[in-house]
C-alpha positions in Angstrom: -26.1 39.2 -1.4 -28.4 39.4 2.0 -27.3 38.0 5.2 -29.7 35.6 5.7 -29.5 34.5 9.3 -27.2 35.8 12.4 -25.9 34.2 15.5 -27.6 35.1 18.7 -24.4 37.6 19.6 -24.7 39.4 16.3 -28.6 39.9 16.7 -27.8 41.8 19.6 -25.0 43.6 18.3 -26.8 44.5 15.3 -29.6 46.0 17.1 -27.6 48.1 19.1 -25.5 49.7 16.2 -28.3 52.0 14.4 -28.7 55.1 15.8 -30.9 57.6 14.4 -31.8 59.5 17.3 -31.1 61.8 19.3 -29.3 64.2 16.7 -25.6 63.1 17.8 -22.7 65.0 16.2 -21.5 61.4 14.5 -24.2 58.3 14.4 -23.4 55.0 13.4 -25.5 53.5 10.3 -23.8 50.7 9.7 -21.0 48.8 11.6 -18.3 46.3 11.4 -18.8 42.4 11.7 -16.3 39.8 13.3 -15.7 36.0 12.1 -18.8 34.1 12.8 -21.4 37.3 13.6 -22.8 36.8 9.9 -23.9 33.8 7.7 -24.7 34.6 4.0 -26.0 32.8 1.1 -23.4 31.2 -0.3 -22.3 29.6 2.8 -19.1 31.7 2.7 -17.3 33.0 6.6 -14.9 36.3 6.2 -12.5 37.0 8.7 -13.9 40.4 9.0 -16.7 42.5 7.3 -16.3 45.9 6.3 -19.1 48.4 5.5 -18.0 51.8 3.1 -20.0 54.4 2.4 -20.6 55.2 -1.4 -23.4 58.2 -1.4 -25.7 60.1 0.6 -28.8 62.7 -0.2 -28.4 66.3 0.5 -30.7 65.6 3.4 -28.2 62.7 4.9 -31.8 60.6 5.2 -30.6 58.4 2.6 -27.2 56.4 2.8 -25.7 53.7 0.0 -23.1 51.6 0.9 -21.0 48.4 -0.2 -20.4 45.8 2.4 -17.3 44.1 1.9 -15.9 40.8 3.5 -12.1 40.3 4.2 -9.4 37.3 4.6 -7.5 38.0 6.9 -5.3 35.0 4.6 -4.1 36.1 1.7 -5.3 39.5 2.4 -8.4 39.7 0.1 -11.5 41.2 0.1 -14.7 40.5 -2.0 -17.6 42.7 -2.3 -20.7 40.8 -0.8 -23.1 43.5 -1.6 -24.6 47.0 -1.4 -27.2 48.7 0.0 -29.2 51.8 0.3 -30.5 52.6 3.9 -33.2 55.2 5.0 -32.5 56.3 8.1 -36.0 57.9 8.9 -37.4 54.6 8.1 -35.5 52.4 8.8 -35.8 50.7 5.6 -33.2 49.0 3.5 -32.9 48.2 -0.1 -30.8 45.3 -1.0 -29.1 45.9 -4.7 -26.9 42.7 -4.5 -23.2 42.6 -5.8 -23.2 46.0 -7.7 -20.9 48.8 -7.6 -23.2 52.0 -6.6 -21.8 55.2 -8.6 -24.4 57.9 -6.6 -27.5 58.6 -5.1 -30.1 61.2 -6.8 -30.2 64.4 -4.5 -33.5 63.6 -3.3 -32.2 60.0 -2.4 -35.1 58.0 -4.3 -32.5 56.9 -7.7 -29.0 55.6 -7.4 -26.8 54.8 -10.1 -24.6 51.4 -10.1 -22.8 49.4 -11.9 -23.4 45.5 -12.3 -20.9 43.0 -12.2 -20.1 40.1 -14.6 -17.6 37.0 -14.0 -14.8 40.1 -12.3 -15.5 43.0 -14.7 -18.3 45.6 -15.1 -21.2 44.8 -17.1 -23.5 47.3 -17.5 -24.5 51.2 -15.6 -28.5 51.2 -14.3 -30.1 53.7 -12.9 -32.9 52.2 -10.2 -36.1 53.8 -8.6 -35.4 52.8 -4.9 -39.5 52.9 -4.3 -40.2 50.8 -7.4 -37.2 48.7 -8.4 -37.7 49.9 -11.6 -33.8 49.6 -13.4 -32.8 51.5 -16.8 -30.0 50.7 -18.5 -27.7 54.3 -19.5 -25.1 52.6 -21.4 -25.4 50.1 -24.8 -25.2 46.5 -24.0 -23.1 44.9 -26.8 -23.1 41.4 -24.9 -19.4 41.6 -23.0 -18.0 43.8 -20.6 -18.8 47.1 -21.2 -18.0 49.5 -18.7 -14.9 49.4 -15.8 -14.8 50.2 -12.6 -15.4 53.8 -12.4 -18.0 56.2 -13.0 -19.8 59.3 -12.0 -23.1 60.5 -11.2 -24.1 64.4 -10.8 -26.9 63.0 -8.7 -29.8 64.8 -10.9 -29.1 64.4 -14.8 -25.5 63.1 -15.9 -23.6 60.4 -16.0 -19.9 59.7 -17.2 -18.7 56.4 -17.6 -15.7 54.8 -20.0 -16.8 51.9 -22.2 -14.9 49.7 -24.8 -17.6 49.8 -27.6 -18.4 53.1 -29.4 -21.7 55.2 -28.1 -22.3 57.5 -30.8 -21.6 58.2 -34.4 -19.4 60.2 -34.1 -16.1 60.5 -36.5 -13.7 58.2 -34.4 -15.5 57.1 -31.7 -14.7 53.3 -31.9 -14.8 52.6 -28.2 -12.5 52.9 -25.2 -13.6 56.1 -24.4 -14.9 58.5 -21.8 -18.6 59.0 -22.9 -21.9 61.2 -21.4 -25.3 60.5 -20.5 -27.6 63.1 -20.3 -30.6 60.8 -18.7 -33.8 62.8 -19.4 -33.0 62.6 -22.8 -31.1 59.7 -23.6 -28.3 61.7 -25.6 -24.6 60.2 -25.6 -21.8 62.3 -26.0 -18.1 61.0 -26.7 -15.1 62.7 -24.8 -12.0 63.8 -27.3 -9.4 65.8 -26.1 -8.3 67.5 -29.0 -4.8 67.6 -28.1 -4.9 63.8 -28.4 -7.7 62.6 -30.0 -7.2 58.8 -29.9 -9.2 56.1 -27.5 -8.3 56.2 -23.9 -6.4 53.1 -22.3 -6.6 54.1 -19.2 -9.7 55.2 -17.2 -10.0 55.0 -13.0 -12.2 57.9 -12.4 -14.2 60.8 -13.3 -17.0 63.5 -12.0 -19.1 65.7 -13.2 -20.5 69.2 -11.4 -24.4 69.4 -10.6 -26.0 70.1 -13.7 -23.4 68.4 -15.7 -21.7 71.3 -17.3 -18.2 70.7 -15.9 -17.0 67.2 -16.4 -13.4 65.7 -15.1 -11.6 62.6 -16.1 -8.7 60.8 -15.9 -6.7 59.2 -19.3 -3.3 57.6 -20.7 -3.2 59.3 -24.1 -2.1 57.1 -27.1 0.8 59.1 -28.2 2.9 59.6 -25.2 1.6 56.9 -23.2 1.6 59.7 -20.5 -1.6 59.7 -17.7 -3.0 63.2 -16.8 -6.5 64.6 -15.9 -8.4 66.6 -18.7 -11.4 68.9 -18.0 -14.1 69.4 -20.4 -16.7 72.5 -20.5 -20.1 71.3 -21.9 -21.2 74.6 -22.3 -18.3 76.3 -24.0 -16.6 73.2 -25.4 -13.5 73.4 -24.2 -11.2 71.1 -22.8 -8.3 71.6 -20.3 -5.8 69.7 -19.2 -5.3 69.8 -15.5 -2.0 67.4 -14.8 0.5 66.2 -16.8 1.3 63.4 -14.7 -1.1 61.7 -11.6 -1.0 60.0 -8.2 -3.5 58.6 -6.2 -7.3 58.9 -6.7 -6.8 62.0 -9.0 -10.1 63.3 -9.8 -11.9 63.9 -6.5 -15.0 66.1 -7.1 -16.7 69.4 -9.1 -18.7 72.6 -7.8 -21.1 74.2 -9.7 -19.2 77.4 -10.9 -16.3 74.8 -11.9 -14.2 74.3 -8.9 -12.3 70.6 -9.5 -10.7 69.2 -6.6 -8.0 66.1 -7.2 -5.1 65.0 -5.9 -1.5 64.7 -7.4 2.3 64.3 -7.0 3.0 67.2 -9.2 4.2 70.6 -7.6 1.3 73.2 -9.3 2.2 75.9 -7.1 5.7 77.0 -5.5 5.2 76.3 -1.6 4.6 72.7 -2.9 8.4 71.5 -2.3 7.8 68.0 -1.8 7.0 65.1 -4.3 4.1 63.7 -2.1 0.8 63.3 -3.0 -1.2 66.7 -2.2 -4.5 68.5 -2.7 -5.5 70.9 -4.9 -8.6 72.9 -6.3 -8.2 74.5 -10.2 -11.1 76.9 -11.0 -11.8 75.5 -14.4 -13.2 79.2 -15.4 -10.2 81.0 -14.3 -7.8 78.7 -14.3 -6.3 79.3 -10.9 -4.9 76.5 -8.8 -5.1 76.1 -4.8 -3.0 73.8 -2.5 -5.4 72.9 -0.5 -3.1 70.1 2.4 -1.5 72.7 3.6 0.1 72.5 7.2 0.0 75.6 9.3 3.2 77.6 7.3 0.8 77.2 4.3 3.5 74.7 3.0 2.5 71.6 1.3 1.5 69.0 4.1 1.0 65.9 1.5 -1.9 63.6 1.8 -3.2 59.8 1.7 -4.9 58.2 -1.6 -8.4 58.7 0.3 -10.8 60.6 -2.8 -11.0 64.4 -2.1 -14.6 65.9 -2.5 -16.1 69.1 -2.5 -19.5 70.9 -2.1 -21.7 72.2 -4.5 -21.6 75.6 -3.3 -17.2 75.1 -3.7 -17.0 76.7 -0.3 -15.8 72.9 1.2 -13.4 70.4 0.8 -12.6 67.1 2.7 -10.1 65.2 2.1 -7.9 61.9 4.2 -4.2 63.0 5.3 -1.4 60.6 7.3 -0.8 61.8 10.8 -0.1 58.6 12.5 -3.3 57.2 11.3 -5.5 58.3 8.3 -7.3 61.0 9.4 -10.2 63.4 7.8 -9.8 67.0 7.4 -12.9 69.8 6.3 -11.5 72.5 4.8 -13.3 76.0 4.5 -12.0 77.3 0.9 -13.6 80.5 2.4 -11.7 81.7 5.6 -8.5 78.9 4.8 -9.8 77.5 8.2 -9.0 73.3 8.1 -10.3 70.7 10.8 -9.5 67.1 11.8 -12.7 65.8 12.3 -13.4 64.4 15.7 -15.4 61.7 17.3 -18.1 61.3 20.1 -15.1 61.2 22.4 -13.3 64.5 20.9 -10.5 62.0 20.0 -9.7 62.5 16.3 -12.3 60.6 14.0 -9.1 58.5 12.1 -11.0 57.6 8.8 -10.6 53.6 9.4 -9.9 50.9 6.7 -7.5 48.7 5.5 -9.6 48.8 1.6 -8.5 52.7 0.9 -5.8 51.7 -1.0 -7.7 49.7 -3.2 -9.5 52.6 -4.6 -12.6 52.1 -2.4 -14.7 55.1 -1.2 -14.6 55.9 2.8 -15.8 59.2 2.4 -19.7 60.7 1.3 -20.3 64.1 1.1 -23.6 65.8 0.9 -24.4 68.2 -1.4 -23.8 71.5 0.9 -21.2 69.7 3.1 -23.1 69.4 6.5 -23.2 65.7 6.3 -20.3 63.9 6.0 -20.7 59.8 6.1 -17.1 58.2 6.7 -15.5 54.9 7.5 -14.5 55.3 10.9 -14.4 54.3 15.0 -17.8 53.4 16.2 -19.4 53.6 19.5 -18.4 50.0 19.7 -15.0 50.9 19.5 -14.9 49.0 16.0 -15.2 50.7 12.3 -18.2 51.3 10.7 -20.0 53.9 8.9 -20.5 57.3 11.0 -22.6 60.1 9.6 -21.4 63.5 11.2 -23.0 66.6 11.4 -20.4 69.0 10.8 -22.8 71.9 12.7 -22.3 70.6 15.8 -18.3 71.5 15.5 -19.2 74.9 16.4 -16.4 75.7 14.1 -18.6 78.8 12.5 -19.9 76.6 9.7 -23.5 76.7 8.7 -24.1 79.3 11.2 -28.2 80.9 10.5 -28.1 83.9 13.6 -25.5 84.8 15.9 -26.1 86.8 19.1 -24.4 89.5 20.4 -25.0 88.9 24.1 -27.3 92.3 25.0 -30.1 90.8 24.2 -31.5 87.2 23.5 -31.3 85.5 20.6 -34.5 83.8 19.5 -34.6 80.8 16.7 -37.4 80.2 14.3 -40.0 77.4 13.7 -37.4 75.8 11.5 -33.8 74.2 12.1 -31.4 76.8 13.0 -27.9 76.9 13.9 -27.3 79.4 16.6 -24.3 81.0 17.5 -23.9 83.0 21.0 -21.0 85.4 21.7 -17.9 85.3 23.3 -19.4 86.7 26.4 -22.7 85.7 28.3 -25.5 84.9 25.9 -29.8 83.7 26.2 -30.6 82.1 23.2 -34.1 80.0 22.4 -34.0 77.4 19.5 -38.2 78.0 19.7 -39.4 75.1 17.3 -37.4 72.7 14.7 -33.9 70.5 14.9 -31.3 73.3 16.1 -28.2 72.9 16.8 -26.7 75.8 19.1 -23.0 76.7 20.1 -23.3 79.3 23.0 -19.5 79.8 22.7 -17.9 81.8 25.5 -19.6 83.0 28.5 -21.8 82.0 31.4 -25.1 80.9 28.8 -28.7 80.2 29.0 -29.7 77.8 26.5 -33.1 76.4 25.8 -33.5 74.4 22.9 -37.6 74.1 22.8 -39.7 72.0 21.1 -37.3 69.8 18.0 -34.5 67.5 18.4 -31.8 69.7 19.6 -28.4 69.8 20.0 -26.9 72.3 22.6 -23.2 72.9 23.4 -22.4 75.4 25.7 -18.5 76.0 25.2 -16.5 78.2 27.9 -18.2 78.9 31.3 -20.8 77.9 33.9 -23.9 77.6 31.3 -27.2 76.4 32.0 -28.7 74.1 29.4 -32.3 73.0 29.0 -32.8 70.6 26.0 -36.8 70.6 26.6 -39.3 68.6 24.1 -37.2 66.2 21.9 -34.8 64.2 22.1 -31.4 66.4 22.0 -27.9 65.9 22.8 -26.3 68.6 25.5 -23.0 69.3 25.9 -21.9 72.0 28.5 -18.4 72.2 27.9 -15.5 73.6 30.6 -16.9 75.1 33.2 -20.0 74.3 36.1 -22.7 73.6 34.2 -26.2 72.8 34.9 -27.8 70.1 32.4 -31.4 68.9 31.6 -32.2 66.9 29.2 -35.7 67.4 29.4 -38.3 65.0 27.7 -37.5 62.8 25.2 -34.4 60.3 24.9 -32.0 62.9 25.7 -28.0 62.1 25.5 -25.3 64.2 27.8 -21.7 64.3 25.9 -18.1 64.9 27.7 -16.4 65.0 24.2 -14.2 68.1 24.8 -12.8 66.8 28.1 -9.1 66.5 29.0 -9.3 64.0 31.9 -11.5 61.2 32.9 -15.1 62.2 33.8 -17.3 60.7 36.5 -21.0 61.1 35.4 -23.8 59.6 37.7 -28.1 60.0 36.9 -28.4 58.8 40.6 -27.1 62.0 41.6 -27.3 65.9 40.3 -23.6 67.0 41.6 -20.5 66.7 41.3 -19.8 65.2 37.6 -18.0 65.8 35.0 -13.9 66.4 35.3 -12.6 66.4 38.9 -13.4 69.4 40.1 -15.8 70.4 37.5 -18.9 70.4 39.5 -21.4 69.7 36.9 -25.2 69.9 37.8 -26.8 66.7 35.3 -30.6 66.4 36.1 -31.5 62.4 35.6 -33.9 63.1 32.9 -30.9 61.9 30.1 -31.1 58.4 28.5 -27.9 58.1 27.5 -23.9 59.1 28.4 -20.9 59.4 26.1 -17.7 59.5 27.6 -14.2 61.1 26.7 -10.9 59.5 25.4 -10.2 58.6 29.1 -10.9 56.9 31.7 -14.3 57.5 32.8 -16.7 56.1 35.3 -20.4 56.3 34.0 -23.4 55.5 36.3 -27.1 55.5 34.9 -30.0 55.3 37.3 -33.0 53.1 38.2 -34.1 53.0 34.2 -32.9 52.1 30.7 -30.2 54.0 29.8 -27.6 53.2 27.5 -23.5 54.0 28.3 -21.1 54.5 26.1 -17.2 54.9 27.6 -15.2 55.2 24.3 -11.3 55.0 24.8 -9.8 54.7 28.0 -10.1 52.1 30.9 -13.3 52.9 31.6 -16.2 51.6 34.7 -19.6 51.7 33.5 -22.6 50.5 35.6 -25.9 50.5 34.7 -28.2 50.2 37.3 -31.6 48.9 37.7 -33.3 48.7 34.1 -32.9 47.3 30.3 -29.4 48.6 29.7 -27.2 49.0 26.7 -23.5 49.4 28.0 -20.5 50.1 25.5 -16.7 50.4 26.6 -15.3 51.1 23.2 -11.0 50.9 23.7 -9.3 49.9 26.7 -9.5 47.8 29.5 -13.0 48.3 30.6 -15.4 47.0 33.5 -18.8 46.9 32.9 -21.4 46.0 35.1 -25.2 45.9 34.1 -27.0 45.2 37.5 -30.7 44.0 37.5 -32.5 44.3 34.1 -31.8 42.3 30.7 -28.9 44.2 29.7 -26.5 44.4 26.5 -23.2 44.4 27.4 -20.1 45.4 24.9 -16.5 45.6 25.8 -15.1 46.9 22.6 -11.8 46.1 21.2 -9.9 46.1 24.2 -8.4 42.4 24.9 -9.5 42.1 29.1 -12.9 43.4 29.6 -14.8 42.3 32.2 -19.0 42.2 31.8 -20.7 41.0 34.4 -24.8 41.4 33.4 -26.6 41.0 37.0 -29.8 39.3 37.5 -31.7 39.0 34.4 -31.5 38.1 30.5 -28.4 39.5 29.2 -26.4 39.5 26.1 -23.0 39.9 25.8 -19.8 40.8 22.9 -16.0 41.2 23.1 -16.0 41.1 26.6 -12.9 38.5 27.7 -14.5 37.8 31.0 -18.3 37.1 31.5 -20.9 36.6 34.4 -24.8 36.7 34.9 -23.9 37.7 38.9 -22.2 41.4 39.6 
C-alpha cells in the first residue's frame, strides 16, 4: 500500500531524507515518519512508521525494504507495504503488502511471499522491470507458505509448505522444500534421523549457487527444535544444534560456512546461557564462537539475524551494550568493531520490531555495504546504507603505500591505504576510498566521487572533481573539496567542533587549527556540542548529537540539528530547518519561504 498524499511538512522532510551523493560512509535511503506525516489509502493513521531493510544487491544500488505502521497502544505493528529502491535512478517499485525474501544479486528480480488473511499465500519471483511475477510454490487454494523462506540471489529458493510438492515417498506436506528456479524442479528436505514432517518452521538459509542449505525444524519424534543442514552435492544431512534460541539460522557462504545463533554451549569458552553467534564449517565440521569479548570468552548477542558474506570472510550481528549495536567481524583476522554513524558515535540498531523476527540488517555479497535500521542525520530511525571500506579498518584494500614513493590508484574504484608515515596518494580515476592513516599525508582524489580520510597528522586533502567526502582526522589539516557537491566530516572529534565556510582558519576542535576552504557544500558535525556555519550559498549542515548551533547564512540551506537542544538559524533564503528529536530545539528561518520539522520554537525572523 503506497502513500497517496503527505502534509506540507512531511513533503519537506521526505525531500531531504534521501541523499544518494556524495559517497558518505552512511547514507539515509529511507526515513521514519511521525504521526500525521503520511496518509495512506486505507486512511489509517499510525503513531510511528518504521522502514526496515530486507535485502540489497551486490553493488548496493538496489535496496528492498518494508514499511511498518506502529500503534503505541496496544503496541501492535502492521506491515503497510514493501518497496524496492534504485539509488541511481531514484525509482521505487511498490510491491504492495508482501514479505520480501530476497533480491537477485544484480538487483533486477525480487522474491517475496504474498499475504492472505493473516497468513502467507504464495512464494513469487518478480522481474522489477517488466513487473511480471511467477509463482514458485504450488497453489492448493489455501495458505501454503509460512512467513519464512530464503533465496540465494540467483537460482535457489527454500521454503516450507503445508502441501506436498514432490512425488518422493513420505511427502505429505508440512516440509521444507528446495526449488531450482531455472529448471522448476522441487526437492523435499528430510532428515534421515527423524524423517517425519516438520511442525516448526521459522527460518532457513541457502548458500550462493544453492549447494548448502540450513533450516530450523521441530522433530515429530522428540519435539526437539534444532538446526539441520543439507549438502545438495553429497546428499549429507548435518545436525548443527540440538536446541535453538533467537533467530537460529543466519546465512551460508559459498564454501559452506554457516552462521547461526544459539544458546547451546558448543565450545569450552562459552560458559554463559545467553544467545551467542557461531560459525560452523559444514565441510570440515569446525565450530567457531564469534560473539566474544576481548579475552575471547562468550559475550552474548541479540536476536538480530546474523549474516555472512559469500566468501565467508565477514560476519555481522547485533548485541546489547546499553543499546542494540551492530558488530562487523573479520573472520580472517579475528578483528571485530562496532559500526559508527556520521558523527562517530556507535551506530545502534534501532527498531522495536527486531524482537518479532523482522530483518534489521542486510549485507551485500562481499560485505562492503550494509543496510541497517539506525539513526539518520535527522536523529530519528530509518534505513542507513553503510560503506564499510570508509571505516579505514583494513578491509577491502586494493593497494597500500610504502611512504617512500607516491601511491597511484587506477581508472577504476580503488581502496588505497597509506603507511604509518608520510604518504602522497593520488586516486587518479574512479570512485575511490583513500585512508592516509598516520603521518603528514598529501591526498588528491582526482576525478570521481571519492571518500578521502587523512587520519593522524597534519594532512593536505584535495577532493578535486566529483562529489567527494573529506575528513582530515586528528591534526591541523588543509581541506579542499574541489569541484562538485562535497561533504566535510568530523566524526572522529572527541570534543565539539567550530567550523565555518566563511573563514579558512581556525576550524575544527579547540586548538586543532584546520584550514577549511569554502568549496564544501555539506558539513557533518560530531557527537558533541558543535557550531557549524555556512556561507552565502546553499549548504547542508548536520549537527548530530550534542547541543548544536547551526547558521545557514544566505542561500537555500538545509539545517539538521539531530539529538540535543539545538539552535538553527537559516538567515536569508528558502531554508529547511529540522531540530531533530530533542525536546526544545529553536528554529529561526529568516527572510524567505522556510520549512520546519521537529522544532519546539519556530520563527521566520532571526
